[in-house]
C-alpha positions in Angstrom: 104.1 106.5 94.0 105.9 109.9 95.7 108.2 112.2 93.7 111.9 113.4 95.0 112.6 109.9 96.6 115.4 109.4 93.9 113.8 107.2 91.3 116.1 109.0 88.7 119.3 109.0 90.3 118.3 105.3 91.6 118.3 104.5 87.7 121.2 106.4 86.0 123.8 105.1 88.8 122.0 101.7 88.8 122.5 101.3 85.3 126.2 102.6 85.8 127.4 100.2 88.1 125.7 97.2 85.7 127.8 98.4 82.7 130.8 98.3 85.0 129.6 94.4 85.5 130.2 93.9 81.9 126.2 94.5 81.6 124.6 95.9 77.9 122.1 98.2 79.6 119.3 100.6 78.9 117.5 103.3 80.3 114.1 104.5 79.8 112.4 107.9 80.7 109.1 107.4 81.0 108.3 110.8 83.6 106.7 113.6 81.7 108.7 115.5 83.1 112.1 114.3 81.4 114.3 114.1 84.9 116.4 111.1 83.4 117.2 113.1 80.2 117.3 116.3 82.2 120.2 114.4 84.4 122.4 113.4 81.3 121.4 116.0 78.7 121.7 119.6 77.9 118.7 121.7 77.4 119.0 121.9 73.5 119.0 118.1 72.8 115.8 117.6 75.2 114.2 120.5 73.6 114.6 118.6 70.1 113.5 115.4 71.6 110.4 117.1 72.7 109.7 118.8 69.7 110.1 115.6 67.5 109.3 112.9 69.3 106.3 110.6 67.9 105.8 107.1 67.0 108.5 107.4 64.0 111.3 109.1 66.0 112.2 107.0 69.2 115.9 106.8 69.0 117.9 105.7 71.6 120.4 108.2 72.5 124.0 107.1 73.3 125.5 109.3 76.4 129.1 109.6 77.0 129.0 107.3 80.4 127.9 104.3 78.4 124.7 104.6 79.1 122.0 104.2 76.2 118.1 105.9 76.9 115.1 105.4 75.1 113.0 108.8 76.0 109.1 107.9 76.3 108.9 111.2 78.0 107.3 113.5 75.8 105.4 110.5 73.5 101.5 110.0 74.4 100.4 106.6 73.4 97.7 103.9 74.9 99.6 101.4 77.5 100.1 98.7 74.6 102.3 101.2 72.9 104.2 101.9 75.3 105.0 98.5 76.7 105.7 97.3 73.0 108.1 100.4 72.2 109.6 99.2 75.8 110.0 95.3 74.3 111.0 96.5 71.3 114.2 98.3 72.7 115.3 95.7 75.3 115.6 93.4 72.9 119.3 94.3 72.7 120.2 95.0 76.0 121.0 92.6 79.2 119.0 94.6 81.4 116.4 97.3 81.1 115.9 100.2 83.9 112.8 102.1 83.4 112.4 105.7 84.9 108.7 106.3 86.0 106.5 109.2 87.0 105.9 109.9 90.3 102.4 108.8 90.7 100.2 105.5 89.7 99.4 107.1 86.4 99.2 105.2 83.0 102.9 106.0 81.7 103.6 104.2 85.5 101.0 101.3 84.8 102.5 100.6 81.5 105.8 100.6 83.2 104.8 97.7 85.4 103.4 95.9 82.9 106.3 96.1 80.7 108.5 95.2 83.5 109.9 91.3 85.0 111.2 93.2 88.3 110.4 96.0 90.7 112.8 97.7 92.2 111.4 100.7 94.9 113.4 103.8 96.2 111.7 105.5 99.3 113.0 107.9 101.7 113.1 107.3 105.1 110.2 109.7 105.6 106.7 109.4 106.6 105.2 110.4 103.2 107.4 108.1 101.5 107.1 105.3 103.7 103.1 105.7 103.0 103.1 105.7 99.6 104.7 102.1 99.6 101.6 100.1 100.6 99.9 101.3 97.4 102.5 100.6 95.3 102.9 97.2 96.7 99.4 96.1 96.3 99.3 97.1 92.5 102.8 94.8 92.5 100.2 92.4 94.2 97.9 92.7 91.9 99.7 92.6 88.8 101.5 89.5 89.8 105.2 91.3 89.5 108.3 90.1 91.7 109.5 93.2 93.9 113.1 92.7 93.7 113.3 95.3 97.0 113.0 98.4 98.4 115.6 100.3 98.4 116.2 103.5 101.0 117.7 106.4 99.7 118.7 109.9 101.2 119.6 108.2 104.3 121.7 110.3 107.0 122.8 108.2 109.8 123.0 111.2 111.9 119.3 111.2 112.0 117.6 109.4 114.5 114.5 109.3 112.7 115.9 107.8 109.8 117.1 104.9 111.4 113.8 104.5 113.6 112.4 104.4 109.4 114.5 101.8 108.2 113.7 99.5 111.0 110.1 99.8 110.3 109.8 99.2 106.9 112.1 95.9 107.8 109.4 95.1 110.0 106.5 96.4 108.1 106.7 94.8 105.2 107.1 91.3 103.8 109.3 92.0 100.6 112.9 92.0 100.9 114.6 95.5 102.1 118.2 95.9 100.5 120.8 95.9 102.9 122.5 98.7 101.5 121.3 102.0 102.1 122.1 104.9 99.8 123.4 107.7 102.2 122.2 111.4 101.2 125.6 113.0 99.4 126.2 116.2 97.8 128.0 114.4 94.8 124.4 113.4 92.9 123.4 116.7 92.4 126.7 118.0 91.6 127.0 115.6 88.9 123.6 115.9 87.4 124.5 119.8 87.2 127.3 118.4 85.2 125.4 116.1 83.0 127.3 113.1 84.7 127.1 110.3 86.9 128.4 110.4 89.9 131.6 108.5 89.2 132.4 110.5 86.4 132.3 113.5 88.3 134.5 112.1 91.1 136.8 110.6 88.7 136.0 107.4 90.2 136.8 108.0 93.3 135.6 106.2 95.9 132.1 107.7 97.6 130.2 105.6 100.0 126.8 106.4 98.1 128.3 105.3 95.1 129.6 102.4 96.7 126.1 101.3 97.8 124.6 101.7 94.3 127.2 99.1 93.1 125.8 96.7 96.0 122.6 96.7 94.9 123.4 96.0 91.6 125.2 93.2 92.1 122.2 92.3 94.3 119.9 93.0 91.2 122.1 90.8 88.9 121.4 88.3 91.6 117.6 88.4 91.2 117.3 88.7 88.0 119.1 86.0 86.5 
């Protein structure tokens, strides 16, 4: 329910981490801004998708990292059509991750209804944390399981970040992942190169990437 909290970065890197665990994974770009597509593909590819995307041309894209992407960013459909398209494509994969818009609009509601489990990334900042309540109410209304709240952009040097993590753990009854995602320049660098963080670092160890691996492993346990 807020932009800039790391939804796209989280979708891309958890998907890659799941692939490294031997899972077949599909990512669905539901955001009209096409941020997931922009993370992985160059502008000519995205412009071509925008020109041709309609009910007859929802082709799954393959990225060199091994990620498969269903681009629904530019397709204007109703909630039922979105859900049917996601379910039809998801049958081919072990797990599907849906990257949502930064608001509770129709596309987001369709994504919530299409999925089995909700993962909620949030920054340890006031506006982001305040947005959690409304989203959690939506999950409760639609009887959706919340896999957990994932804290992103964490800076251990900022005492307020540690304070918000403690607040989140105490204020909400849903799971909060033990792993937090440190603020790291690797994500912006990888995005500029149209790669995942692991590809950018050539599979060198990195605390932020290690945290995403830990979250992916936790997700495998709760979604089995």
